[in-house]
N, C-alpha and C positions, 0 to 999 in steps of 0.2 A: 504494500500500500504506500509506504514512504517513497520507494523508488518511483512508483507510478505518479505520485503527487509531484515529485521533483521534475519528471519529464513533462508533466502537464504545465508546470510553471514555465519551463524553458520554451515550450512550443506555443505558449499563449500568443505572443506577438505574431507568429506565423499564421495561426488560425484566425486571428483578428483581421489581418490584412486579407486573407483568403475569403472570409465571409463577406467583407465589404465589396470585394471584386465580384464575388458570385452574385450579389444583389444587383450589380451593374453600376455602382457608384465610382465615378472617376473624378476626384477632386483636382487633378492636374491635367493639363492639355497634353496631347501627344507631342513627341519631339522626333526630329529626324535623326535616325541612327542607322547602324549597320547590323544586319543579321549575321548568323554564324558563317554564311558564305561570302560575307563582305559586301553584299549589295545594300544600297541605301533604301530604307523603308521607314515609314512613320511607326513609332512604337509608343505604346501606353506605358506609364511609369511602372517600374518593377517593384520588387519587394522592398528594397532599401529606400527608394525614393518615396514610396507610399508610407513606409514607417517613419521617415523623417518628417513628412507632412503631419502625421498624427502627433508626433512629439512636439512639433511646432505649435499645434493647436492646444493640446491637452497636457503637454509635458511627458516625461518618460513613464509616469504612472498611467497615462492614458493608454499605453499599449497593453495594459492588463485589465481592461474592462471586461466584466463577465467572468473573471477568474474564480470568484468564490463559488458560484453555482457549478462551474465546471469541475472544481476540486471535489465538491460533494458528489457529483455524478461519477467521477473517476473512482473515488473511494467506495461508494455504495456499489457501483458496478463490479468492482473487483471482488468484494465480499460475496455478492449474490452469485456471480459466475463460479467462484470456488465452491460455494455451498451447494449449488445445483449439480455441479460435476460430481461432488462426493455422494450426493443422494442417488444420482443415476448409476453409480457403480454397484449399488446394492441390487439384489434380484428384483425383477427379471432381466436387468440390463447386463449383469455379469458380475463375477466375483473378483476377477483379476484386476488390480489397480492399474490406472494409466501410468505409463512410463514417462509421460511428459513429452514424448516424441511421437510423430506420426508413424514412424517405422521403428518398432522395438528392435533392440540390438540383436536379439536371437534370430530375427528373420532377415537380418541385413547381410550376414556372411557366415558361412560355416566355420566354426572355431576349431573343429577337429577334421583331419583328413579323412575323406570317405564318408563324412556325415551327410545324411540326406538333407537337401535344401527344402524349405517349406514351399509348398505348391503355390502358384500365383493366386489360385482361387481363395485359399485361406488368408493370404495377405490382403486381397481385395476385401474380403469379409471383415477383416480387422479394421481396415481403413473406413469402410462404410459405418461400422459401429462407432468408432471414435469420432468420425465426422458428425454423425447423428447426435451423439452426446454433446459435442461442442456447439452444434447448431441450437439445441435446446437451451444450453447454458447461456449462450450469447443472446438469444432471443429474450430470455427471461431478464437478463441484465439490462438489455436495451429497453424493454417494456417498462421496467421499474424506474429507470433513470431518465427516461425521455422528458418528463416535465422539467428537470434541471437543464437538459439540453436546449429546450425551447427558451427558457429564461436566459441562458447563456447567449444564444443567438440574438435575442431581442435587446439585451444589454449592449451588445456590440453595434447593432444596427442603429441604436440611438445616436451614434456619432453623426449620422447623416443630417438629421433634423435638429440636432442639439437638444433632444428631449431628455427628461429625467423621470419618465414614467415608470421605468423599472430600475429604481435606485438601489433596491436591496432584495435579497432572495426571498425573505418572508413576505415583504410587501408585494413582491411580484406575484407570489402565489395567490394572495388575496385579490390583486387586480385582475389576473386572468380568470379566476373563479367568478368574480363579480361580473365581468364583461362577456365572457365566453362560455362559462360553465365548465363542467368536467372535460368536455371534448377539447377545450382550448389547450389543455396540458398535453394532448397527443396529436397536435397539428404536425403533419409531415411524418407520422410514425410509419405508415404503410410502405412508402418508397424506401425509407431507411431500413426497415426489416428485410424487405425484398433484396435490397442491395447487399446487406450483410450476409444473407443466406446464399445468394448467388456467388458472391466473392469467395466465401468459405468453401463451397463445393467445387468451384472452378480451380481454386488454389490446390486443394487436397487431391483432386482427381488428376489434374495435370502433373502434380508432383509424383503421384503413384505411377502414372504411365512412364514418366521420364526415368524414375528410379528403377522400375521393374524391367522395362523393355529397352532402355538405353544404357544405363549405368551397369546394372547387374549382368545383363546379357553381354555387354561389352567386356566386362571382366571375365565372364565365363567363357567367352570365345577367344580370349587372349592366348598366345602361344604357350603351350605347356600347362594350360589350366586344367586339363583332364588328368594330370598326374602331378607328381612332385617336381617335375622339371620346370624350371623358370621360377620356382618359389624358393626364397632364401631358406637354408637349412643350417642347423647347428648339430655338430657331432659331439656327443657326450657319452663316453664309455661305450662306444660302438653303437649307440642308438641315435638314429636320425630324428631330429625334432624340427618340424616345419614351423617357420616363423611367419605367421599370418597376421600378427598384430599390426604391422605397418599398413597392410592392405585394408584391414578393418577400419583403422583410423582414417585413412584416406577416403574410403567409401562413405563413412559417416559424414565427413566434411563435405564431400561432393553432394550428398543428399540434403544437407542443411542449406547449401548454396542453391540447389534447385528449388527448395521450398521458398527461399527468399525471392528468387526470380519469378516463380509462378505467382507468388503473392502480389508482387508489383504488377505483373501482367493482369491479374484478376481485378486489382483495384482500378487500373486504367479502364478496363472494360465496363465496370459497374459504376464509374464516376457519375454518369447522368442521374443515377438514383440518389446519390449524395446531394447533388445540386438541387434537384427537385424537392427533396426532403427539406433542405435548409430554406429554400424559397417559400415553401408552404408553411413553415414554422413562423415566418414573419409576415406573411401576406395578409393584408387587410386587418392588422392588429392595432391600428391607430397610430402607427409610426410612419414617418415620411418615407423611410426605406421600403415599406411594404405597400406603397401606393404609387400611382402615376407621378412622374414619368418613369420611375424605376420599374414598376411592374403593375399590370392591370390586376383586377380582382379575379382570381382564378376560381372556377366553380368546383374543381377537384384537382387532385394531383395529376390525373390523366390530361386534364385541360392544360395544366402548366407544362407538362411534357410535350404535348402537341404544339403549343405556341413556341416553346424554346426550339423545337425541332424545325419549325417553319422559318424561324429567324436565323437558324444556324448557330445558336448559342448553347448547344448541348455540352460543350467543353469549357464554358466560361469559368475562369478561376482555377482550371486544372493546372495551369502553368503560371508562375509568378515572375518568370524571366523571359526576355525576348518576346514581349507581348505586342506583336504587330497588330494593325487594324485591318482585318480582312474586309473585303467589299461585302456589303449587305448586312453587316452586323451593326446593331444599335448600341450606343453607349451614351451615358449622361455624365458630363463633367461641368464643374463650376468655372 
């Protein structure tokens, strides 16, 4: 929890800028710059220019608006996620505790020569079970902490209209309940849940395919893999001992890298769900950032999705560097 809180504090300025860009708020005009290929293009302000503007208006403390409800969300989410995972390990979900890895060490590489390797079917079954548990745990944590997420976003968006409507976490709960009822706490929940679930399954299944059919088969088809040839050996009192620990360590590292790569790829594919969820959380809530000219009043998250798609803004806020202005996209700046 403490580590997560520290990371939350450090990433707060990044999320703050990202949310304002997602809403479509551009306080600085575009400037003529060069892209990564050296060609001159008009660019919108990047992360550091945007952050400097916020500091100029609100001081350095202004970069941490919405931090309190976000810390609450992070701490509560961590506890709920851990608790649900522990409960799911009891029958009928299974007796064997999670190893903390998508691929248990015993199914990664045979530790003894001639030992039979676990069949891909059983490995896939293990991945499906662990991914299902993780999906339930994440969904439960998201459901419980979403009200804090909504308050965090609205505290940030207040920067646009200089409002103070959501000045504190407790008062924000009272304001939302008074004006929008219980449903106001769950604005944007559906696309957020869908995005989390799709990202999780894409990440884990792609990692399974890469680890099983690319990495393990690659090692299995290496020269001398069918016998002790090509494998380091140690002779001790006439007994040959196969040294497989370096290969096991390398295989584990490669699988962890593949998990990180597939996670990044999955997050890129599901980013539109994050964007739509954040926009719905602040839409028509009485703040300037949730009204025209930044956004019309959306009837549902599907309406928001379709309008962003028509405008070509499905990736708005995905990158905070080299932000050129493509033709056909609409932005508002002061």
